[in-house]
C-alpha positions as CSV (number, residue, x, y, z in Angstrom):
1,M,-166.8,-17.2,-0.8
2,A,-169.0,-13.7,-1.8
3,Y,-168.0,-11.9,1.1
4,L,-164.0,-12.8,0.1
5,S,-164.5,-11.7,-3.5
6,A,-166.3,-8.2,-2.1
7,A,-163.1,-7.5,-0.1
8,L,-160.2,-8.2,-1.9
9,D,-162.2,-6.3,-5.1
10,A,-162.2,-3.3,-2.4
11,V,-158.5,-3.7,-1.7
12,L,-157.3,-3.5,-5.3
13,K,-159.8,-1.0,-6.2
14,R,-158.7,1.4,-2.9
15,V,-154.8,0.9,-4.0
16,T,-155.2,2.0,-7.7
17,E,-156.7,5.0,-7.1
18,G,-156.5,8.4,-5.0
19,P,-152.8,9.9,-5.3
20,A,-151.2,7.9,-3.3
21,R,-152.0,5.1,-6.1
22,V,-149.8,2.0,-7.7
23,P,-149.7,1.9,-11.4
24,G,-151.7,-1.4,-11.4
25,V,-151.6,-5.2,-9.4
26,V,-152.3,-8.8,-9.7
27,A,-153.5,-10.6,-7.0
28,M,-154.8,-14.3,-6.6
29,V,-155.9,-16.5,-4.0
30,T,-155.6,-20.7,-3.8
31,D,-156.4,-23.3,-1.6
32,R,-154.7,-26.8,-2.5
33,E,-156.8,-27.3,-5.9
34,K,-157.5,-24.1,-7.4
35,N,-157.5,-20.2,-6.9
36,I,-160.3,-19.3,-5.4
37,W,-159.9,-15.3,-6.1
38,E,-158.4,-13.4,-9.2
39,G,-158.0,-10.1,-9.5
40,A,-156.1,-6.7,-11.7
41,A,-156.7,-3.3,-11.7
42,G,-155.0,0.0,-12.5
43,D,-152.3,0.0,-15.4
44,R,-149.2,-2.1,-17.0
45,R,-147.6,1.1,-17.8
46,L,-149.3,4.8,-15.8
47,G,-152.6,5.6,-17.8
48,D,-153.2,2.8,-20.0
49,G,-155.9,0.9,-18.3
50,A,-154.2,-2.5,-19.2
51,M,-153.4,-5.0,-16.4
52,S,-154.8,-7.9,-16.8
53,L,-154.5,-11.5,-15.1
54,D,-152.0,-12.4,-18.0
55,T,-149.7,-9.6,-17.1
56,V,-146.3,-10.9,-17.0
57,F,-143.8,-9.0,-14.3
58,A,-140.1,-9.5,-13.1
59,I,-140.7,-10.9,-10.2
60,F,-137.6,-10.2,-8.7
61,S,-136.6,-12.0,-5.0
62,T,-139.7,-14.3,-5.4
63,T,-137.6,-16.0,-7.6
64,K,-135.3,-17.4,-5.1
65,A,-137.9,-20.1,-3.7
66,V,-137.9,-21.5,-7.3
67,A,-134.1,-21.9,-7.5
68,G,-134.1,-22.9,-4.1
69,T,-136.8,-26.3,-5.3
70,A,-134.1,-27.4,-7.8
71,A,-131.5,-26.9,-5.0
72,L,-133.9,-30.0,-2.9
73,Q,-134.1,-31.9,-5.9
74,C,-130.8,-32.4,-5.9
75,V,-130.3,-33.5,-2.5
76,E,-133.5,-35.6,-2.7
77,E,-131.5,-37.5,-5.3
78,G,-128.2,-37.5,-3.7
79,L,-125.9,-35.0,-5.5
80,L,-125.7,-32.2,-2.9
81,D,-124.5,-32.1,0.2
82,L,-125.7,-29.3,1.9
83,D,-122.8,-29.0,4.3
84,A,-120.0,-29.5,1.7
85,P,-117.8,-26.5,0.5
86,A,-120.2,-25.0,-2.3
87,K,-116.9,-24.3,-4.3
88,D,-117.2,-28.0,-4.8
89,Y,-119.8,-27.3,-7.1
90,A,-119.4,-23.9,-8.3
91,P,-115.7,-23.2,-8.3
92,A,-115.9,-19.8,-8.9
93,I,-117.0,-19.5,-5.3
94,G,-114.2,-20.4,-3.4
95,K,-111.8,-17.2,-5.2
96,L,-114.1,-14.5,-3.3
97,Q,-112.4,-12.9,-0.7
98,V,-114.1,-11.1,2.8
99,L,-114.9,-7.2,2.8
100,D,-113.1,-5.8,5.8
101,G,-114.0,-2.7,5.2
102,F,-112.3,0.3,3.6
103,D,-108.3,1.8,4.5
104,S,-107.3,5.5,5.0
105,A,-107.6,5.5,1.0
106,G,-110.8,4.6,0.5
107,Q,-109.3,1.4,-0.9
108,P,-111.6,-2.5,-0.1
109,K,-109.6,-4.3,2.5
110,L,-110.1,-7.8,1.4
111,R,-108.8,-11.2,3.5
112,A,-109.7,-15.0,2.9
113,P,-112.9,-16.3,4.8
114,K,-112.3,-17.9,7.8
115,S,-113.9,-21.3,6.4
116,D,-115.8,-22.4,2.8
117,V,-119.5,-21.1,2.4
118,T,-121.8,-24.3,2.1
119,T,-124.8,-24.6,0.1
120,R,-127.1,-25.0,3.3
121,Q,-125.7,-21.3,4.5
122,L,-126.2,-20.0,0.8
123,M,-129.6,-21.0,1.3
124,L,-129.8,-19.8,4.9
125,H,-128.6,-16.3,4.3
126,T,-125.5,-17.1,6.6
127,A,-122.9,-17.0,4.2
128,G,-121.7,-13.9,4.3
129,F,-123.1,-12.1,1.0
130,G,-125.4,-9.2,0.6
131,Y,-127.1,-6.3,-1.7
132,D,-126.0,-2.8,-2.5
133,F,-129.1,-1.4,-1.2
134,F,-129.8,-2.9,2.0
135,N,-125.2,-3.1,3.0
136,E,-123.4,0.4,3.6
137,N,-120.4,-1.0,2.9
138,Y,-121.7,-3.3,-0.5
139,R,-123.3,0.1,-1.3
140,R,-119.6,1.6,-1.3
141,M,-118.3,-0.8,-3.7
142,A,-121.2,-0.3,-6.3
143,E,-120.6,3.7,-6.1
144,E,-116.7,3.8,-5.4
145,H,-115.3,0.6,-7.0
146,G,-117.7,-0.5,-9.9
147,Q,-119.5,-3.6,-8.7
148,P,-122.0,-4.0,-11.3
149,S,-125.8,-4.2,-9.9
150,V,-127.4,-7.4,-9.2
151,V,-130.3,-5.9,-12.0
152,T,-128.0,-6.8,-14.5
153,C,-127.4,-10.6,-14.2
154,S,-124.4,-10.5,-15.1
155,R,-120.8,-12.8,-13.9
156,A,-119.3,-10.3,-12.6
157,A,-122.6,-9.0,-10.4
158,I,-122.6,-11.9,-8.4
159,E,-118.6,-12.0,-7.7
160,T,-119.0,-9.9,-5.5
161,P,-116.3,-9.7,-2.0
162,L,-118.5,-11.5,1.2
163,L,-119.6,-8.9,3.6
164,R,-118.3,-11.3,6.6
165,D,-117.1,-14.8,7.1
166,P,-119.8,-17.5,6.4
167,G,-122.0,-18.6,9.3
168,E,-120.9,-15.2,11.1
169,A,-124.4,-13.4,10.2
170,W,-128.0,-13.7,8.9
171,E,-127.7,-11.5,6.3
172,Y,-130.2,-10.8,2.6
173,G,-128.0,-10.9,-0.3
174,T,-127.0,-13.1,-3.4
175,N,-126.7,-16.3,-2.5
176,I,-129.6,-17.8,-4.0
177,D,-128.1,-16.9,-7.3
178,W,-124.8,-19.0,-6.0
179,V,-127.6,-21.5,-5.1
180,G,-128.3,-21.5,-9.0
181,Q,-124.3,-21.9,-9.5
182,V,-124.5,-25.0,-7.8
183,V,-127.8,-26.4,-9.7
184,E,-126.0,-25.2,-12.5
185,G,-122.2,-27.3,-11.9
186,I,-124.6,-30.6,-10.6
187,R,-126.5,-30.5,-13.6
188,G,-124.5,-29.6,-16.2
189,K,-127.1,-27.4,-17.8
190,R,-128.2,-23.5,-17.4
191,L,-130.5,-22.4,-14.3
192,G,-133.5,-22.0,-17.0
193,E,-133.6,-25.5,-18.7
194,V,-133.3,-27.1,-15.2
195,C,-136.2,-25.7,-13.8
196,R,-138.3,-25.6,-17.4
197,E,-137.6,-29.6,-17.1
198,R,-138.1,-30.2,-13.6
199,I,-140.3,-27.5,-12.3
200,F,-142.2,-25.3,-15.3
201,D,-142.9,-28.2,-17.2
202,P,-143.8,-30.6,-14.7
203,L,-146.5,-27.6,-12.7
204,G,-148.2,-26.4,-16.5
205,M,-146.1,-23.2,-15.7
206,Q,-145.4,-21.9,-18.9
207,D,-145.6,-17.9,-18.5
208,V,-142.3,-18.1,-17.1
209,G,-138.3,-18.2,-17.4
210,F,-135.3,-16.3,-17.4
211,T,-135.8,-15.3,-21.0
212,R,-139.3,-13.7,-21.9
213,S,-141.4,-14.9,-25.7
214,Q,-142.2,-12.2,-27.4
215,S,-146.1,-13.3,-26.3
216,M,-144.6,-12.0,-22.8
217,K,-142.8,-9.5,-23.5
218,D,-146.2,-8.1,-24.9
219,R,-148.0,-8.1,-21.6
220,T,-144.7,-6.9,-19.6
221,A,-146.1,-4.7,-16.8
222,T,-143.2,-1.7,-17.0
223,I,-141.6,-1.2,-13.7
224,H,-142.4,2.7,-12.1
225,A,-140.5,5.0,-9.5
226,R,-142.2,6.3,-6.3
227,G,-141.3,10.0,-5.9
228,G,-140.7,11.3,-2.7
229,D,-144.0,13.2,-3.6
230,G,-145.7,9.8,-4.2
231,S,-145.9,10.8,-7.9
232,L,-145.3,7.8,-10.1
233,S,-143.1,8.0,-13.1
234,P,-142.6,5.0,-16.0
235,M,-138.8,3.8,-15.8
236,D,-139.4,2.7,-19.5
237,G,-135.3,1.8,-19.3
238,F,-135.7,-0.2,-16.6
239,A,-136.5,-4.8,-17.3
240,L,-134.3,-7.3,-16.2
241,P,-132.2,-8.7,-19.2
242,D,-133.7,-11.4,-21.8
243,A,-130.6,-13.9,-22.2
244,P,-128.9,-13.2,-19.7
245,E,-125.1,-13.6,-18.8
246,V,-125.8,-15.6,-16.0
247,D,-129.5,-17.5,-14.6
248,C,-129.5,-15.5,-11.6
249,G,-131.3,-17.9,-8.9
250,G,-131.8,-14.9,-7.0
251,H,-133.9,-12.3,-8.9
252,G,-133.7,-13.3,-12.6
253,L,-137.3,-14.7,-13.3
254,Y,-140.2,-13.4,-15.5
255,S,-143.4,-14.8,-14.3
256,T,-147.4,-14.5,-14.9
257,V,-149.1,-14.4,-11.0
258,G,-151.3,-17.6,-12.5
259,D,-148.2,-19.1,-13.3
260,Y,-146.4,-18.9,-9.6
261,M,-150.0,-20.2,-8.3
262,K,-149.6,-23.0,-9.4
263,F,-146.1,-23.1,-8.1
264,I,-147.4,-22.0,-4.4
265,R,-149.9,-25.0,-4.7
266,M,-147.3,-27.5,-5.6
267,W,-146.1,-26.6,-2.1
268,L,-149.2,-26.6,0.1
269,N,-149.9,-30.8,-1.6
270,D,-146.6,-31.6,-0.2
271,G,-144.8,-31.6,-3.6
272,A,-147.3,-32.8,-5.7
273,G,-148.4,-31.2,-8.9
274,P,-150.3,-32.2,-11.7
275,Q,-148.4,-34.2,-13.8
276,G,-146.2,-35.9,-10.6
277,R,-144.2,-34.8,-7.9
278,V,-141.3,-31.5,-8.4
279,L,-140.2,-32.7,-4.6
280,K,-141.0,-35.7,-2.2
281,A,-143.3,-34.9,1.0
282,E,-140.5,-35.6,3.2
283,T,-138.5,-32.7,1.8
284,V,-141.1,-30.5,2.0
285,E,-141.5,-30.9,5.3
286,W,-138.0,-30.0,6.4
287,A,-137.2,-27.8,3.9
288,V,-140.1,-25.1,5.2
289,R,-139.1,-24.9,9.1
290,N,-136.6,-22.4,10.5
291,G,-133.0,-23.6,9.6
292,L,-131.5,-20.9,11.7
293,E,-129.0,-21.0,14.1
294,S,-130.6,-19.2,17.8
295,R,-128.2,-16.3,17.0
296,H,-128.8,-15.6,13.7
297,K,-132.0,-13.4,13.6
298,V,-133.3,-11.9,10.3
299,G,-134.8,-8.1,11.0
300,M,-135.3,-5.1,8.8
301,L,-133.4,-4.9,5.9
302,P,-132.2,-0.8,5.7
303,G,-132.4,0.6,2.7
304,V,-129.5,2.0,2.0
305,I,-130.0,3.3,-1.7
306,P,-133.4,5.3,-1.1
307,S,-134.3,5.1,-4.8
308,L,-134.5,0.6,-4.6
309,S,-135.5,0.8,-1.2
310,N,-136.7,1.8,2.4
311,D,-136.3,-0.1,5.0
312,A,-138.8,-2.6,5.4
313,E,-139.2,-5.4,7.8
314,F,-142.6,-8.0,7.8
315,F,-144.2,-8.0,11.0
316,P,-141.9,-5.6,12.8
317,G,-141.4,-7.9,16.8
318,L,-142.1,-10.8,15.7
319,N,-140.3,-14.0,15.8
320,K,-138.8,-14.7,11.6
321,G,-136.5,-17.2,11.2
322,W,-135.3,-18.7,7.5
323,S,-135.8,-21.9,5.6
324,Y,-134.7,-23.4,2.1
325,T,-135.6,-20.7,1.0
326,F,-138.3,-18.5,2.5
327,M,-139.0,-16.7,5.7
328,T,-140.9,-18.8,7.9
329,N,-143.8,-16.8,10.5
330,E,-142.5,-18.0,14.3
331,D,-145.5,-16.5,15.8
332,E,-149.1,-15.4,14.3
333,A,-148.7,-12.3,12.8
334,P,-151.3,-9.7,12.9
335,T,-153.2,-10.6,9.6
336,G,-153.7,-14.3,10.8
337,R,-150.6,-16.0,8.9
338,P,-150.2,-18.7,11.4
339,A,-146.5,-19.9,12.9
340,G,-145.3,-21.8,10.3
341,A,-146.4,-20.5,8.1
342,I,-143.9,-19.4,4.6
343,G,-143.3,-16.6,2.4
344,W,-141.5,-13.6,1.0
345,A,-141.4,-10.7,-1.3
346,G,-139.6,-9.6,-4.6
347,L,-137.6,-6.1,-5.0
348,A,-140.6,-4.2,-7.2
349,N,-143.2,-4.5,-3.8
350,L,-144.3,-8.2,-4.8
351,F,-145.5,-10.3,-2.3
352,Y,-146.7,-14.3,-1.4
353,W,-147.4,-16.4,1.5
354,I,-148.1,-20.1,1.9
355,D,-149.8,-21.4,4.3
356,R,-149.7,-25.3,4.7
357,K,-151.9,-25.7,7.5
358,N,-154.9,-23.8,6.4
359,G,-154.2,-24.6,2.5
360,I,-154.6,-21.4,1.1
361,G,-151.4,-19.0,0.1
362,G,-151.5,-16.2,-2.6
363,Y,-149.2,-13.8,-4.4
364,W,-149.6,-10.0,-5.3
365,A,-147.8,-8.4,-7.7
366,T,-147.4,-4.8,-8.7
367,Q,-143.7,-2.8,-10.0
368,I,-142.8,0.0,-8.2
369,L,-139.4,1.0,-6.9
370,P,-138.6,1.8,-3.8
371,F,-139.4,-1.6,-2.3
372,G,-141.7,-1.5,0.6
373,D,-143.5,1.2,-1.0
374,A,-146.4,2.0,1.9
375,T,-149.2,1.7,-0.2
376,S,-148.7,-1.8,-2.2
377,F,-147.0,-3.1,0.8
378,V,-150.3,-2.4,3.5
379,G,-152.5,-3.4,0.3
380,Y,-151.0,-6.4,0.5
381,L,-151.4,-7.2,4.2
382,D,-155.5,-5.9,3.8
383,L,-155.6,-8.1,0.7
384,E,-153.9,-11.5,3.2
385,A,-155.9,-9.9,6.5
386,A,-159.1,-10.3,4.6
387,V,-158.8,-13.8,3.5
388,Y,-158.6,-14.8,7.1
389,A,-161.2,-12.7,8.4
390,S,-162.9,-14.7,6.0
391,L,-161.1,-17.9,7.4
392,S,-162.0,-17.2,10.6
393,A,-165.9,-16.4,9.8
394,A,-166.0,-19.9,7.7
395,K,-165.0,-22.2,10.2
396,A,-167.1,-19.8,12.8
397,A,-170.7,-20.2,10.9
């Protein structure tokens, strides 16, 4: 254990020093019972030295698994048919059309989809939605036709054209924002209320929400921009909105890393939490499996808006799938993460994994754009690899 702590402390020290440093990082590793290592280093805002374990982060797409959990609870109660049209629960999704490129005058060519979007497709990212920073046609809609950014957490931001017909391909995008709308349609409450009652409170998660308390605001890390020369600039005016128009299940939560670890432990413990069960064990068992068809491939995310994302991919060359709602490892990863493990990331370079086979998981939080930051991403992979090196050493001893 001492060896592991020293190795992980060294990773945090390395990534927060030198010319290519990250401003600050909080990272934690847990087994099924408790955190086995916690670390914080660097700055909340460049130069302040204030990064601490209770720092609050905009967690972006690591929100997705939380909204997915709320949907799985609806499935368990017989309230949600994953293969029924999603418009049965969220009528606005039935009004959206498919974008078939642009005409000679640069106007979008729109048509009706060939089939209805289902909630299963939404959870697997095969419904046809995308993001402007990962898709060229969506980028054009944003830059040339005023499509609002998802970071506004507005209704207009999620009511976008589909980029392809439902079921056609895997395309990472605003699908889980619509899963949140499905949950709201079923429960008759805002997604944040549903998550508080059915996920956060049962797991003892206090410093998490779509709207921050004053205490959370006081502890929130600033998002920084990485320049082409590697320098960092605080983006003081950039943040996810408090009291948003839409509780965006795809990216809208703020949280501490410590609170998210409680959510990771729930998945490690087959859906059980300290205050009772959040999901049934049998739900967890199928929800962590790859649900994609063989023709659907999880590949590189092309960074078409360089200020927001680099080209990015976990474990290039390895088979990856998608579940409800995590990326799945179909092969063992170079870090030691086994086949069958799950995980994902958030836009400001936040990363996590959940290894139910070995009963271990971790979360790495920074606040840097663009996504795929070399220092943060490599630091996270080094942390994960150190955990598995320690695990292997313990097994060999």
